[in-house]
C-alpha positions as CSV (number, residue, x, y, z in Angstrom):
1,M,-21.5,-9.2,3.9
2,S,-21.6,-9.4,7.8
3,I,-19.4,-10.6,10.6
4,V,-19.6,-10.3,14.2
5,N,-16.1,-11.4,15.1
6,I,-14.7,-7.9,15.2
7,G,-14.9,-6.9,18.9
8,K,-11.0,-6.4,18.9
9,G,-11.4,-3.9,16.1
10,Y,-10.5,-6.0,13.5
11,V,-11.3,-9.5,12.1
12,D,-10.0,-12.1,14.4
13,F,-10.2,-14.8,12.2
14,P,-6.6,-16.9,11.8
15,V,-5.2,-16.7,8.4
16,P,-5.0,-20.1,6.9
17,G,-1.3,-21.5,7.0
18,G,0.6,-21.6,3.8
19,I,-1.4,-19.3,1.6
20,D,0.3,-16.5,-0.5
21,L,-1.2,-13.4,1.2
22,R,0.0,-11.4,-1.8
23,K,-1.6,-13.4,-4.5
24,E,-5.0,-13.9,-2.4
25,I,-5.1,-10.3,-1.7
26,D,-4.9,-9.5,-5.2
27,R,-7.6,-12.0,-6.3
28,L,-9.9,-10.5,-3.4
29,R,-9.5,-7.1,-5.0
30,K,-9.9,-7.9,-8.2
31,D,-13.2,-10.1,-7.4
32,K,-14.5,-7.0,-5.1
33,N,-13.6,-4.1,-7.6
34,A,-11.4,-3.1,-4.6
35,V,-8.7,-0.5,-4.4
36,I,-6.0,-0.4,-1.5
37,L,-4.9,3.0,-0.4
38,A,-1.7,3.1,1.9
39,H,-0.2,6.1,3.7
40,Y,3.5,6.6,3.5
41,Y,3.7,5.5,7.3
42,Q,2.5,2.0,6.9
43,S,4.9,-1.0,6.7
44,G,6.8,-1.5,3.4
45,D,4.6,-4.8,2.7
46,L,1.5,-2.8,2.7
47,Q,3.0,0.1,0.5
48,D,4.1,-2.4,-2.0
49,I,0.9,-4.2,-2.2
50,A,-1.2,-1.2,-2.4
51,D,-2.8,0.4,-5.7
52,F,-2.2,3.8,-4.5
53,V,0.6,5.1,-2.0
54,G,0.7,8.8,-0.7
55,D,0.3,11.4,1.8
56,S,-3.2,12.5,3.5
57,L,-3.8,15.0,0.4
58,A,-2.6,12.3,-2.0
59,L,-5.1,9.7,-0.6
60,A,-8.2,12.2,-0.3
61,Q,-7.5,13.0,-3.8
62,W,-7.5,9.4,-4.9
63,A,-10.4,8.5,-3.2
64,S,-12.6,11.1,-4.4
65,R,-12.1,10.1,-8.1
66,T,-11.8,6.4,-7.9
67,K,-14.3,4.2,-9.6
68,A,-13.9,1.2,-7.2
69,D,-16.7,-0.3,-5.0
70,I,-14.7,-0.8,-2.2
71,L,-11.9,1.5,-0.7
72,V,-9.6,-0.3,1.8
73,L,-7.6,2.5,3.9
74,C,-4.3,1.3,5.2
75,G,-3.7,4.0,7.4
76,V,-5.4,5.4,10.4
77,H,-9.1,5.9,11.4
78,F,-9.6,9.5,10.2
79,M,-8.2,8.5,6.9
80,G,-10.8,6.3,6.6
81,E,-13.6,8.8,7.7
82,T,-12.1,11.2,5.1
83,A,-12.4,8.7,2.4
84,K,-16.1,8.0,3.7
85,I,-17.1,11.5,3.8
86,L,-16.0,11.9,0.3
87,C,-17.6,8.6,-1.0
88,P,-20.6,8.1,0.6
89,D,-21.8,5.6,-1.7
90,K,-18.6,3.4,-1.6
91,K,-17.7,0.9,1.3
92,V,-14.8,1.8,3.2
93,L,-12.8,-0.6,5.0
94,V,-9.7,-0.2,7.3
95,P,-7.9,-3.4,8.7
96,D,-7.7,-2.3,12.1
97,L,-10.1,0.4,13.7
98,N,-7.8,0.9,16.4
99,A,-5.2,2.5,14.5
100,G,-6.1,5.9,15.8
101,C,-4.1,9.2,15.8
102,S,-2.7,11.0,19.0
103,L,-3.1,14.3,17.3
104,A,-6.9,13.9,16.3
105,D,-7.1,12.5,19.7
106,S,-5.8,15.7,21.1
107,C,-8.7,17.8,19.7
108,N,-12.4,16.6,20.7
109,A,-15.2,18.3,18.8
110,T,-17.0,19.2,22.1
111,D,-13.8,21.0,23.4
112,F,-13.1,22.5,19.8
113,A,-16.7,23.8,19.4
114,E,-16.3,25.6,22.8
115,F,-13.1,27.0,21.8
116,I,-14.6,28.2,18.5
117,K,-17.2,29.9,20.5
118,E,-14.9,31.8,22.9
119,N,-12.7,33.2,19.7
120,P,-15.9,34.5,17.5
121,G,-15.3,36.2,14.2
122,H,-12.5,33.6,13.1
123,T,-12.3,31.4,10.1
124,V,-11.6,27.9,11.2
125,I,-8.9,26.0,9.7
126,S,-8.3,22.4,10.6
127,Y,-5.5,19.9,9.8
128,V,-6.8,16.8,8.2
129,N,-5.8,14.8,11.3
130,T,-8.9,15.3,12.9
131,S,-12.6,13.5,13.5
132,A,-15.2,13.7,11.1
133,A,-16.9,15.7,13.9
134,V,-13.9,18.3,14.0
135,K,-14.0,18.7,10.2
136,A,-17.4,19.3,10.7
137,L,-17.0,22.5,12.6
138,T,-14.5,23.6,10.5
139,D,-14.5,26.1,7.1
140,V,-11.6,24.5,5.3
141,V,-9.3,21.4,5.9
142,V,-5.6,21.3,5.2
143,T,-2.8,18.9,4.9
144,S,1.1,19.5,5.6
145,T,1.3,19.6,1.7
146,N,-1.0,22.7,1.5
147,A,-1.5,24.5,4.4
148,R,0.9,27.1,3.9
149,Q,-0.9,28.2,0.4
150,I,-4.3,27.8,1.8
151,V,-3.6,29.9,4.8
152,E,-2.1,32.6,2.4
153,S,-5.2,32.2,0.0
154,F,-7.0,34.2,2.9
155,P,-6.5,37.9,3.3
156,V,-3.7,38.9,5.8
157,E,-6.0,40.5,8.1
158,E,-8.3,37.4,8.5
159,K,-8.6,36.2,12.1
160,I,-7.7,32.5,12.0
161,I,-8.1,29.7,14.3
162,F,-5.6,26.7,13.4
163,G,-6.3,23.2,14.8
164,P,-4.9,21.0,16.2
165,D,-1.2,20.7,15.5
166,R,0.4,23.4,17.3
167,N,3.6,22.7,16.0
168,L,2.4,22.9,12.5
169,G,0.7,26.0,13.2
170,N,3.6,27.5,14.6
171,Y,5.5,26.9,11.6
172,I,2.6,28.4,9.4
173,N,2.6,31.4,11.2
174,S,6.5,31.7,11.2
175,V,6.7,31.5,7.4
176,T,3.7,33.3,6.6
177,G,3.8,36.4,9.3
178,R,0.4,35.6,10.3
179,N,-1.0,35.3,13.7
180,M,-3.3,32.3,13.9
181,K,-4.7,31.4,17.1
182,L,-3.4,27.8,17.8
183,W,-5.3,24.8,19.2
184,N,-2.6,23.0,21.7
185,G,-2.3,19.6,20.1
186,A,0.4,17.4,19.0
187,C,1.6,14.3,17.3
188,H,3.5,12.1,19.6
189,V,5.7,10.7,17.2
190,H,7.1,14.2,15.8
191,E,6.9,15.3,19.8
192,Q,9.7,12.7,20.4
193,F,12.6,13.3,18.1
194,S,15.6,13.9,20.2
195,V,17.6,16.9,19.4
196,E,20.6,15.9,21.1
197,K,20.8,12.7,19.1
198,I,20.0,14.5,15.7
199,V,22.9,16.9,16.3
200,E,25.4,13.7,17.1
201,L,24.3,12.2,13.6
202,K,25.0,15.4,12.2
203,K,28.3,15.4,13.4
204,E,28.8,11.7,12.6
205,Y,27.4,12.3,9.0
206,P,28.6,15.8,8.2
207,D,27.4,15.4,4.4
208,A,24.1,14.6,5.3
209,L,20.7,16.9,5.1
210,L,18.4,16.8,7.6
211,L,14.8,16.6,6.1
212,A,12.1,17.4,8.8
213,H,8.2,17.4,8.7
214,P,6.5,20.6,10.1
215,E,4.7,18.7,12.9
216,C,8.1,18.5,14.5
217,K,9.1,20.8,17.3
218,N,10.7,24.1,16.4
219,V,14.0,23.2,17.6
220,I,14.0,20.5,15.3
221,L,13.0,22.7,12.2
222,T,15.8,25.3,12.7
223,L,18.1,22.4,12.4
224,A,16.6,21.3,9.2
225,D,17.7,21.4,5.5
226,K,14.3,21.0,4.2
227,I,10.9,21.2,6.0
228,G,7.9,19.6,4.4
229,S,5.2,17.1,4.1
230,T,6.2,13.6,3.7
231,A,5.7,13.8,0.0
232,A,7.7,17.0,-0.3
233,L,10.3,15.3,1.5
234,L,10.3,12.4,-0.9
235,K,10.5,14.6,-3.6
236,F,13.2,16.7,-2.3
237,A,15.6,13.5,-1.5
238,T,15.0,12.3,-5.1
239,Q,15.9,15.7,-6.8
240,S,18.6,16.4,-4.6
241,E,22.6,15.6,-5.5
242,A,23.1,14.9,-1.6
243,R,23.7,11.3,-1.1
244,R,22.8,11.2,2.5
245,F,20.0,12.2,4.4
246,I,18.6,12.2,8.4
247,V,14.8,11.9,8.2
248,A,12.9,13.5,10.9
249,T,9.3,11.8,10.4
250,E,7.7,8.8,10.7
251,S,10.1,6.0,9.4
252,G,7.7,4.2,7.3
253,I,8.4,7.1,4.5
254,L,12.1,5.6,4.4
255,H,10.7,2.5,2.5
256,E,9.5,4.6,-0.4
257,M,12.6,6.9,-0.5
258,Q,14.9,4.1,-0.6
259,K,12.7,2.5,-3.3
260,Q,13.2,5.7,-5.7
261,N,17.0,6.3,-4.7
262,P,18.4,2.5,-4.3
263,D,21.9,4.5,-4.3
264,K,21.3,7.1,-1.4
265,I,21.5,6.7,2.5
266,F,18.7,7.5,4.5
267,V,19.0,7.5,8.2
268,P,15.9,7.5,10.6
269,A,16.2,10.4,13.0
270,P,16.0,8.7,16.5
271,P,13.3,9.6,19.3
272,N,14.2,10.3,23.0
273,D,13.8,6.8,24.0
274,S,17.3,5.2,24.0
275,T,16.0,1.9,22.9
276,C,14.9,2.9,19.6
277,A,17.0,3.8,16.7
278,C,14.0,5.0,14.5
279,N,10.5,6.7,15.1
280,E,7.1,4.4,14.3
281,C,3.8,5.3,14.9
282,N,2.4,2.2,17.0
283,F,-1.1,3.0,15.6
284,M,-0.1,3.0,11.9
285,R,1.9,-0.4,12.7
286,L,-1.3,-2.0,13.7
287,N,-2.2,-2.9,10.2
288,T,-0.8,-6.1,8.8
289,M,-0.9,-8.1,5.6
290,E,-3.0,-10.6,7.5
291,K,-5.6,-8.1,8.9
292,L,-5.6,-6.8,5.3
293,Y,-6.4,-10.0,3.9
294,N,-9.3,-10.7,6.5
295,C,-10.6,-7.2,5.9
296,L,-10.9,-7.7,2.2
297,K,-12.3,-11.5,2.5
298,Y,-15.0,-10.5,5.2
299,E,-15.3,-6.9,4.3
300,Q,-15.0,-5.4,7.7
301,P,-14.4,-3.6,9.8
302,E,-16.3,-0.9,7.9
303,I,-16.0,2.7,8.5
304,T,-19.5,4.7,9.1
305,V,-20.1,8.5,9.4
306,D,-23.1,10.0,10.5
307,A,-25.2,11.2,7.6
308,E,-25.5,15.0,9.4
309,I,-21.8,15.0,10.2
310,R,-20.7,13.9,7.0
311,E,-23.0,17.0,5.1
312,K,-21.0,19.5,7.0
313,A,-17.3,17.8,6.9
314,V,-17.5,17.3,3.0
315,L,-17.5,21.0,2.4
316,P,-14.1,21.9,4.1
317,I,-12.6,18.9,2.6
318,Q,-14.1,19.9,-0.7
319,R,-12.8,23.1,-0.5
320,M,-9.5,22.2,0.5
321,L,-9.5,20.0,-2.7
322,D,-10.6,22.9,-4.8
323,I,-7.9,25.0,-3.6
324,S,-5.4,22.6,-4.0
325,A,-6.2,22.0,-7.8
326,K,-6.7,25.5,-8.4
327,L,-3.0,26.0,-6.9
328,G,-1.8,23.1,-9.0
329,L,-1.0,21.0,-5.7
């Protein structure tokens, strides 16, 4: 099915008034043998309607084994690319092509290739938050769930380039004793948390535990009671006997935390912007139920990946999945 009206990066057709979006999305995905994958950072309504909700590792794992004909990735662009790399024979859709990633954008493939050239003899480990072209330059991909374990799977003397997130790289260096050479990139959401406001929240709620994603700056991580990926923070909050948590990652994760723990209290860590009480990724929030409906109906926008890049990029992603499976992640 083709459509020309995606000049804005999404299907720009008005949704008929009065329709039940959830019911129609359910009908469309059944009729088209489609599955909807949503990241924890999506809005609650998109998480609730998805077939699978998870972090980047879980979404890659699900994409690699689904039998669906169409994958709809409710997340950001690199996640759709990852799904297409793993599933070249499937149609991979995203509700809005404009849903990019500041971290992925901080690492241009041409510049990264030059960085690798300037540091010969290094194994290249790239965070999943990168473009397909950067993955094609990589020896193994990691996520925040498995980064430490994959780094530790290499000999201590291994020379490693780690990109693009300097905060995650610094954290992995600190807990493994490694001295990886880091690309100087960062996520705008995790860079914006206010230390002062978090300290104030900890004073206001002395019983609260601070949960922090390793993409946060080191000064935030030093205050944290638990550091981990979104999936790890969710698991910790569910298993902990604590009743209140301050959460220093994109606030979309609070939806699933609250669903799984209705008797607990989750407080979003605020950014430096004094007008905001929580920290949202503006790219993640470009996806909406209306765009998801149009995406399924018209099967647009579709993610494509150059065949040559795909052939190179699938190897480090598959290596990540294989190592993760071996480690039980």
